[in-house]
Structures are given as structure tokens and as C-alpha cells.
C-alpha positions as CSV (number, residue, x, y, z in Angstrom):
1,M,13.2,18.1,11.4
2,L,9.9,18.8,9.9
3,S,7.1,16.1,10.7
4,T,3.1,15.5,9.5
5,H,0.5,13.9,11.5
6,A,-3.1,13.4,10.1
7,R,-5.6,15.4,12.0
8,A,-8.6,14.1,14.5
9,C,-11.8,14.7,12.9
10,P,-14.6,11.4,14.1
11,E,-17.4,13.6,12.5
12,I,-18.4,13.4,8.9
13,G,-20.5,16.6,9.2
14,Q,-17.4,18.1,10.4
15,A,-15.0,16.6,7.3
16,V,-13.2,18.4,4.3
17,L,-13.5,15.2,2.0
18,A,-11.4,15.4,-1.2
19,T,-11.7,13.7,-5.1
20,S,-10.1,14.0,-8.3
21,S,-13.2,14.0,-9.8
22,P,-16.9,13.3,-9.5
23,Q,-17.4,11.8,-12.8
24,M,-14.3,9.1,-11.8
25,F,-17.2,7.4,-10.0
26,K,-19.5,5.5,-11.8
27,G,-23.2,2.9,-11.5
28,D,-23.3,2.2,-7.5
29,A,-19.4,3.8,-7.1
30,A,-21.7,7.3,-7.3
31,A,-24.5,7.0,-5.6
32,A,-21.4,5.6,-2.6
33,F,-19.9,8.4,-3.4
34,E,-22.9,11.0,-2.7
35,R,-23.8,9.1,0.6
36,I,-20.6,10.5,2.1
37,R,-20.4,13.8,-0.2
38,S,-24.1,14.0,1.0
39,R,-23.2,14.5,4.6
40,A,-19.3,16.1,4.8
41,G,-19.0,19.1,5.5
42,L,-16.7,20.4,2.5
43,T,-16.4,18.8,-0.5
44,M,-13.5,19.5,-1.9
45,Y,-13.1,18.6,-6.1
46,G,-9.5,18.3,-8.0
47,G,-5.9,17.7,-7.1
48,D,-5.1,13.9,-7.2
49,C,-2.3,13.2,-5.5
50,Y,-2.1,16.3,-3.5
51,V,-5.6,16.1,-1.8
52,Y,-3.7,13.0,-0.6
53,G,-0.8,15.4,1.3
54,L,-3.1,17.4,2.9
55,I,-4.3,14.2,4.7
56,A,-1.4,13.8,5.7
57,S,-0.6,17.1,6.9
58,G,-3.4,18.0,8.7
59,F,-5.2,20.0,6.3
60,H,-7.9,17.8,4.7
61,D,-9.9,14.2,6.8
62,I,-11.0,12.2,4.0
63,V,-10.5,11.0,0.1
64,I,-12.3,8.9,-2.0
65,E,-11.2,7.5,-5.6
66,A,-12.4,5.2,-7.6
67,S,-10.7,4.5,-11.7
68,L,-7.3,4.5,-10.4
69,G,-4.5,2.5,-11.0
70,I,-2.4,1.3,-8.7
71,H,0.7,3.7,-9.7
72,D,-1.7,6.4,-7.8
73,Y,-2.1,5.1,-4.7
74,L,0.5,2.7,-4.1
75,P,3.4,5.3,-3.6
76,L,0.7,7.8,-0.8
77,V,0.2,4.1,1.1
78,P,4.0,4.6,3.0
79,V,3.5,8.2,3.7
80,L,-0.5,8.5,4.9
81,E,0.5,5.4,7.3
82,G,3.6,7.4,8.8
83,A,1.6,10.2,9.6
84,G,-0.9,8.2,11.6
85,A,-4.0,8.6,8.8
86,I,-4.9,4.9,7.1
87,I,-5.4,4.3,3.4
88,T,-7.5,1.0,2.6
89,D,-9.7,0.1,-0.8
90,W,-13.7,0.4,-0.3
91,E,-13.8,-3.1,2.2
92,G,-10.8,-1.8,4.1
93,R,-8.8,-4.1,2.7
94,T,-5.3,-3.0,2.8
95,L,-4.0,-1.9,-0.1
96,G,-1.3,-4.4,-3.0
97,L,-0.5,-4.9,-6.2
98,D,-3.7,-6.7,-7.0
99,S,-5.6,-3.9,-5.3
100,G,-9.0,-2.8,-6.9
101,D,-9.5,0.4,-8.4
102,K,-11.4,2.4,-5.3
103,V,-9.4,4.2,-1.9
104,L,-10.6,5.2,0.9
105,A,-7.8,7.2,3.0
106,A,-8.9,9.5,5.7
107,G,-6.7,10.9,8.9
108,D,-9.1,9.6,11.5
109,R,-9.7,6.1,12.1
110,R,-13.0,6.5,13.3
111,M,-13.6,8.9,10.3
112,H,-12.7,6.1,8.0
113,D,-14.6,3.4,9.3
114,Q,-17.8,5.1,9.0
115,A,-17.1,6.2,5.0
116,L,-16.3,2.5,5.3
117,R,-20.2,1.9,6.3
118,L,-21.4,4.4,3.9
119,L,-20.1,3.3,1.2
120,A,-21.4,0.0,1.6
């Protein structure tokens, strides 16, 4: 039986960060993303939902996105949580039908907490 596991990565300077496109961030969201991007070990663009699978498989550490619809991220919640990762909105709230357009996913809760502080 094949299983997936998110990897531990507590420091943003060691993290592989992914997002679909830097153009998805506007205004304050662009500045918030830049605070994390400038500290990340490596930033990858493109991939869409594939990068969430890379977190669940232990190959990426964090995904930050904006301008999404619930159809873009809600199906990913059980996959990520099943692999030990965490996915929330930018305020750390559980995702649901009434969630907004901003998502933060991380393989390590410490990374998630660090990213939430930088997004604020």
C-alpha cells in the first residue's frame, strides 16, 4: 500500500515555496506574499493543484495562493490532512464553503504558523 507523508521543515529559509503565479497576488496580498517569498529557500511557480500533491508527498513545504475559488482548494483538504499537512485560509481558519480566495498550505505546522505571522 502506498502512502504519502508531508515532511518536516520548520524554517522558511529551508522551504520550497510554490504558487501558481505571482500575478495572482494584488495590493496587500502581493506585499504579504513577497514577505514570505523573499525568505524562502526556493520559490517555484506553476503547477496549480500538483504542488499541493508535492506537499502531501514530502517534496514541497509550503503553498501560498490567492484569487482562488472553493473548487480550487476544497478537494485538496482531505489529501493534505491525510498526509499530515495543514491547509487553511490566510488567517488560519478551517476551509469551508464560505472561505475566501486565499489559501496557505504547509507540510509542517511550525512552517504554517511562521507563514501566518508573515502574511499578517
